[in-house]
A tleap script that builds the chain and sets N, CA, C and O, in Angstrom:
source leaprc.protein.ff14SB
mol = sequence {
  NMET ASN ASP ALA SER THR MET GLU VAL THR
  GLY ARG SER LEU MET ARG ARG THR ILE LEU
  THR LEU LEU GLY ALA ILE ALA ALA PHE GLY
  VAL LEU THR ALA SER TYR ALA THR ALA GLU
  LEU PRO GLY ALA ALA PRO THR THR PRO ALA
  ALA THR SER ALA VAL MET CASN
}
set mol.1.N position { -23.610 -126.235 -131.013 }
set mol.1.CA position { -23.813 -127.203 -129.968 }
set mol.1.C position { -22.485 -127.596 -129.339 }
set mol.1.O position { -21.428 -127.474 -129.958 }
set mol.2.N position { -22.554 -128.054 -128.138 }
set mol.2.CA position { -21.356 -128.541 -127.461 }
set mol.2.C position { -21.132 -130.002 -127.806 }
set mol.2.O position { -22.010 -130.844 -127.619 }
set mol.3.N position { -19.948 -130.285 -128.312 }
set mol.3.CA position { -19.607 -131.686 -128.538 }
set mol.3.C position { -18.446 -132.064 -127.623 }
set mol.3.O position { -17.928 -131.221 -126.891 }
set mol.4.N position { -18.045 -133.313 -127.666 }
set mol.4.CA position { -17.021 -133.818 -126.744 }
set mol.4.C position { -15.687 -133.116 -126.928 }
set mol.4.O position { -14.978 -132.888 -125.948 }
set mol.5.N position { -15.324 -132.763 -128.167 }
set mol.5.CA position { -14.019 -132.137 -128.406 }
set mol.5.C position { -13.956 -130.732 -127.803 }
set mol.5.O position { -12.908 -130.331 -127.298 }
set mol.6.N position { -15.038 -129.992 -127.845 }
set mol.6.CA position { -15.055 -128.652 -127.255 }
set mol.6.C position { -14.928 -128.730 -125.734 }
set mol.6.O position { -14.213 -127.930 -125.131 }
set mol.7.N position { -15.605 -129.672 -125.124 }
set mol.7.CA position { -15.546 -129.813 -123.676 }
set mol.7.C position { -14.171 -130.295 -123.231 }
set mol.7.O position { -13.692 -129.903 -122.167 }
set mol.8.N position { -13.537 -131.135 -124.030 }
set mol.8.CA position { -12.202 -131.639 -123.706 }
set mol.8.C position { -11.196 -130.499 -123.645 }
set mol.8.O position { -10.406 -130.429 -122.703 }
set mol.9.N position { -11.207 -129.610 -124.622 }
set mol.9.CA position { -10.270 -128.491 -124.655 }
set mol.9.C position { -10.533 -127.551 -123.483 }
set mol.9.O position { -9.596 -127.053 -122.860 }
set mol.10.N position { -11.791 -127.313 -123.190 }
set mol.10.CA position { -12.136 -126.424 -122.083 }
set mol.10.C position { -11.664 -127.012 -120.757 }
set mol.10.O position { -11.159 -126.279 -119.907 }
set mol.11.N position { -11.817 -128.316 -120.565 }
set mol.11.CA position { -11.380 -128.968 -119.337 }
set mol.11.C position { -9.876 -128.885 -119.167 }
set mol.11.O position { -9.382 -128.595 -118.078 }
set mol.12.N position { -9.141 -129.144 -120.256 }
set mol.12.CA position { -7.679 -129.046 -120.187 }
set mol.12.C position { -7.241 -127.618 -119.915 }
set mol.12.O position { -6.313 -127.377 -119.143 }
set mol.13.N position { -7.921 -126.668 -120.561 }
set mol.13.CA position { -7.576 -125.261 -120.364 }
set mol.13.C position { -7.799 -124.857 -118.910 }
set mol.13.O position { -6.984 -124.150 -118.319 }
set mol.14.N position { -8.901 -125.310 -118.349 }
set mol.14.CA position { -9.213 -124.977 -116.960 }
set mol.14.C position { -8.195 -125.607 -116.016 }
set mol.14.O position { -7.765 -124.971 -115.054 }
set mol.15.N position { -7.808 -126.850 -116.283 }
set mol.15.CA position { -6.818 -127.510 -115.438 }
set mol.15.C position { -5.460 -126.816 -115.556 }
set mol.15.O position { -4.765 -126.639 -114.556 }
set mol.16.N position { -5.086 -126.430 -116.761 }
set mol.16.CA position { -3.816 -125.741 -116.958 }
set mol.16.C position { -3.810 -124.410 -116.204 }
set mol.16.O position { -2.815 -124.054 -115.572 }
set mol.17.N position { -4.918 -123.682 -116.275 }
set mol.17.CA position { -5.006 -122.404 -115.582 }
set mol.17.C position { -4.933 -122.600 -114.065 }
set mol.17.O position { -4.308 -121.806 -113.362 }
set mol.18.N position { -5.567 -123.649 -113.571 }
set mol.18.CA position { -5.540 -123.939 -112.136 }
set mol.18.C position { -4.128 -124.278 -111.675 }
set mol.18.O position { -3.671 -123.791 -110.641 }
set mol.19.N position { -3.444 -125.113 -112.445 }
set mol.19.CA position { -2.075 -125.495 -112.085 }
set mol.19.C position { -1.144 -124.294 -112.135 }
set mol.19.O position { -0.300 -124.126 -111.255 }
set mol.20.N position { -1.288 -123.458 -113.158 }
set mol.20.CA position { -0.441 -122.258 -113.239 }
set mol.20.C position { -0.729 -121.298 -112.093 }
set mol.20.O position { 0.187 -120.660 -111.574 }
set mol.21.N position { -1.978 -121.191 -111.700 }
set mol.21.CA position { -2.328 -120.333 -110.557 }
set mol.21.C position { -1.701 -120.869 -109.272 }
set mol.21.O position { -1.159 -120.106 -108.474 }
set mol.22.N position { -1.778 -122.184 -109.080 }
set mol.22.CA position { -1.164 -122.778 -107.884 }
set mol.22.C position { 0.351 -122.604 -107.890 }
set mol.22.O position { 0.940 -122.294 -106.854 }
set mol.23.N position { 0.981 -122.797 -109.030 }
set mol.23.CA position { 2.432 -122.599 -109.116 }
set mol.23.C position { 2.807 -121.140 -108.846 }
set mol.23.O position { 3.813 -120.864 -108.192 }
set mol.24.N position { 2.002 -120.220 -109.346 }
set mol.24.CA position { 2.247 -118.800 -109.075 }
set mol.24.C position { 2.107 -118.466 -107.600 }
set mol.24.O position { 2.896 -117.695 -107.054 }
set mol.25.N position { 1.105 -119.045 -106.958 }
set mol.25.CA position { 0.910 -118.802 -105.525 }
set mol.25.C position { 2.061 -119.385 -104.715 }
set mol.25.O position { 2.522 -118.771 -103.753 }
set mol.26.N position { 2.527 -120.572 -105.105 }
set mol.26.CA position { 3.664 -121.181 -104.403 }
set mol.26.C position { 4.915 -120.341 -104.592 }
set mol.26.O position { 5.684 -120.147 -103.650 }
set mol.27.N position { 5.124 -119.840 -105.805 }
set mol.27.CA position { 6.294 -118.994 -106.070 }
set mol.27.C position { 6.219 -117.697 -105.256 }
set mol.27.O position { 7.220 -117.264 -104.686 }
set mol.28.N position { 5.050 -117.087 -105.201 }
set mol.28.CA position { 4.890 -115.858 -104.421 }
set mol.28.C position { 5.137 -116.118 -102.937 }
set mol.28.O position { 5.764 -115.304 -102.261 }
set mol.29.N position { 4.651 -117.237 -102.435 }
set mol.29.CA position { 4.886 -117.593 -101.035 }
set mol.29.C position { 6.374 -117.799 -100.788 }
set mol.29.O position { 6.893 -117.397 -99.747 }
set mol.30.N position { 7.058 -118.418 -101.733 }
set mol.30.CA position { 8.506 -118.619 -101.601 }
set mol.30.C position { 9.262 -117.311 -101.576 }
set mol.30.O position { 10.196 -117.147 -100.791 }
set mol.31.N position { 8.871 -116.376 -102.427 }
set mol.31.CA position { 9.531 -115.066 -102.450 }
set mol.31.C position { 9.293 -114.334 -101.135 }
set mol.31.O position { 10.221 -113.750 -100.576 }
set mol.32.N position { 8.070 -114.360 -100.642 }
set mol.32.CA position { 7.781 -113.689 -99.367 }
set mol.32.C position { 8.533 -114.339 -98.210 }
set mol.32.O position { 9.024 -113.646 -97.320 }
set mol.33.N position { 8.622 -115.657 -98.222 }
set mol.33.CA position { 9.349 -116.360 -97.169 }
set mol.33.C position { 10.829 -116.025 -97.209 }
set mol.33.O position { 11.438 -115.779 -96.167 }
set mol.34.N position { 11.413 -116.014 -98.398 }
set mol.34.CA position { 12.830 -115.669 -98.534 }
set mol.34.C position { 13.074 -114.221 -98.127 }
set mol.34.O position { 14.086 -113.913 -97.499 }
set mol.35.N position { 12.161 -113.346 -98.480 }
set mol.35.CA position { 12.292 -111.942 -98.115 }
set mol.35.C position { 12.266 -111.775 -96.595 }
set mol.35.O position { 13.059 -111.024 -96.028 }
set mol.36.N position { 11.355 -112.478 -95.955 }
set mol.36.CA position { 11.254 -112.394 -94.498 }
set mol.36.C position { 12.481 -113.013 -93.840 }
set mol.36.O position { 12.970 -112.495 -92.836 }
set mol.37.N position { 12.978 -114.101 -94.384 }
set mol.37.CA position { 14.115 -114.805 -93.788 }
set mol.37.C position { 15.398 -113.997 -93.892 }
set mol.37.O position { 16.279 -114.127 -93.042 }
set mol.38.N position { 15.517 -113.164 -94.918 }
set mol.38.CA position { 16.751 -112.399 -95.113 }
set mol.38.C position { 16.628 -110.949 -94.645 }
set mol.38.O position { 17.566 -110.170 -94.811 }
set mol.39.N position { 15.495 -110.578 -94.066 }
set mol.39.CA position { 15.297 -109.204 -93.613 }
set mol.39.C position { 16.206 -108.899 -92.425 }
set mol.39.O position { 16.476 -109.759 -91.587 }
set mol.40.N position { 16.662 -107.669 -92.379 }
set mol.40.CA position { 17.476 -107.223 -91.239 }
set mol.40.C position { 16.534 -106.688 -90.169 }
set mol.40.O position { 15.941 -105.620 -90.322 }
set mol.41.N position { 16.409 -107.435 -89.103 }
set mol.41.CA position { 15.516 -107.037 -88.030 }
set mol.41.C position { 16.260 -106.137 -87.055 }
set mol.41.O position { 17.462 -106.308 -86.855 }
set mol.42.N position { 15.570 -105.186 -86.449 }
set mol.42.CA position { 16.233 -104.318 -85.479 }
set mol.42.C position { 16.667 -105.106 -84.253 }
set mol.42.O position { 16.043 -106.102 -83.889 }
set mol.43.N position { 17.738 -104.651 -83.623 }
set mol.43.CA position { 18.235 -105.316 -82.424 }
set mol.43.C position { 17.300 -105.114 -81.255 }
set mol.43.O position { 16.374 -104.305 -81.322 }
set mol.44.N position { 17.538 -105.842 -80.192 }
set mol.44.CA position { 16.712 -105.717 -78.999 }
set mol.44.C position { 16.962 -104.355 -78.349 }
set mol.44.O position { 18.104 -103.906 -78.252 }
set mol.45.N position { 15.907 -103.717 -77.916 }
set mol.45.CA position { 16.018 -102.417 -77.275 }
set mol.45.C position { 16.479 -102.595 -75.827 }
set mol.45.O position { 16.039 -103.522 -75.146 }
set mol.46.N position { 17.349 -101.724 -75.364 }
set mol.46.CA position { 17.761 -101.808 -73.964 }
set mol.46.C position { 16.582 -101.541 -73.028 }
set mol.46.O position { 15.723 -100.712 -73.330 }
set mol.47.N position { 16.542 -102.232 -71.911 }
set mol.47.CA position { 15.398 -102.106 -71.014 }
set mol.47.C position { 15.714 -101.350 -69.744 }
set mol.47.O position { 14.789 -100.913 -69.059 }
set mol.48.N position { 16.998 -101.172 -69.393 }
set mol.48.CA position { 17.343 -100.465 -68.166 }
set mol.48.C position { 17.972 -99.124 -68.504 }
set mol.48.O position { 18.536 -98.968 -69.587 }
set mol.49.N position { 17.888 -98.145 -67.596 }
set mol.49.CA position { 18.488 -96.841 -67.849 }
set mol.49.C position { 20.005 -96.926 -68.027 }
set mol.49.O position { 20.570 -96.182 -68.828 }
set mol.50.N position { 20.670 -97.820 -67.295 }
set mol.50.CA position { 22.118 -97.961 -67.435 }
set mol.50.C position { 22.475 -98.469 -68.831 }
set mol.50.O position { 23.438 -98.001 -69.439 }
set mol.51.N position { 21.714 -99.407 -69.327 }
set mol.51.CA position { 21.962 -99.935 -70.663 }
set mol.51.C position { 21.688 -98.873 -71.710 }
set mol.51.O position { 22.391 -98.797 -72.717 }
set mol.52.N position { 20.682 -98.061 -71.483 }
set mol.52.CA position { 20.352 -96.991 -72.429 }
set mol.52.C position { 21.488 -95.979 -72.516 }
set mol.52.O position { 21.857 -95.565 -73.615 }
set mol.53.N position { 22.046 -95.575 -71.386 }
set mol.53.CA position { 23.128 -94.605 -71.398 }
set mol.53.C position { 24.398 -95.225 -71.997 }
set mol.53.O position { 25.187 -94.521 -72.627 }
set mol.54.N position { 24.599 -96.532 -71.807 }
set mol.54.CA position { 25.773 -97.181 -72.366 }
set mol.54.C position { 25.662 -97.232 -73.897 }
set mol.54.O position { 26.665 -97.105 -74.599 }
set mol.55.N position { 24.467 -97.414 -74.396 }
set mol.55.CA position { 24.275 -97.447 -75.839 }
set mol.55.C position { 24.433 -96.055 -76.423 }
set mol.55.O position { 24.947 -95.906 -77.531 }
set mol.56.N position { 24.007 -95.052 -75.709 }
set mol.56.CA position { 24.091 -93.673 -76.198 }
set mol.56.C position { 25.530 -93.170 -76.256 }
set mol.56.O position { 25.858 -92.322 -77.086 }
set mol.57.N position { 26.376 -93.679 -75.395 }
set mol.57.CA position { 27.757 -93.183 -75.358 }
set mol.57.C position { 28.643 -93.875 -76.317 }
set mol.57.O position { 29.831 -93.562 -76.396 }
savepdb mol mol.pdb
quit
């Protein structure tokens, strides 16, 4: 049968798992944000033929 002590442990376990899941999601979001913030993005592409030839030379 289920008594109060069994339900208490299950409730704490569920809360602990929820908090750890949220902390993991926050950490993953932080890693992705830092990765995006430090990424080397390509420069702007030249739009005119003169600029294109100047970059090629």
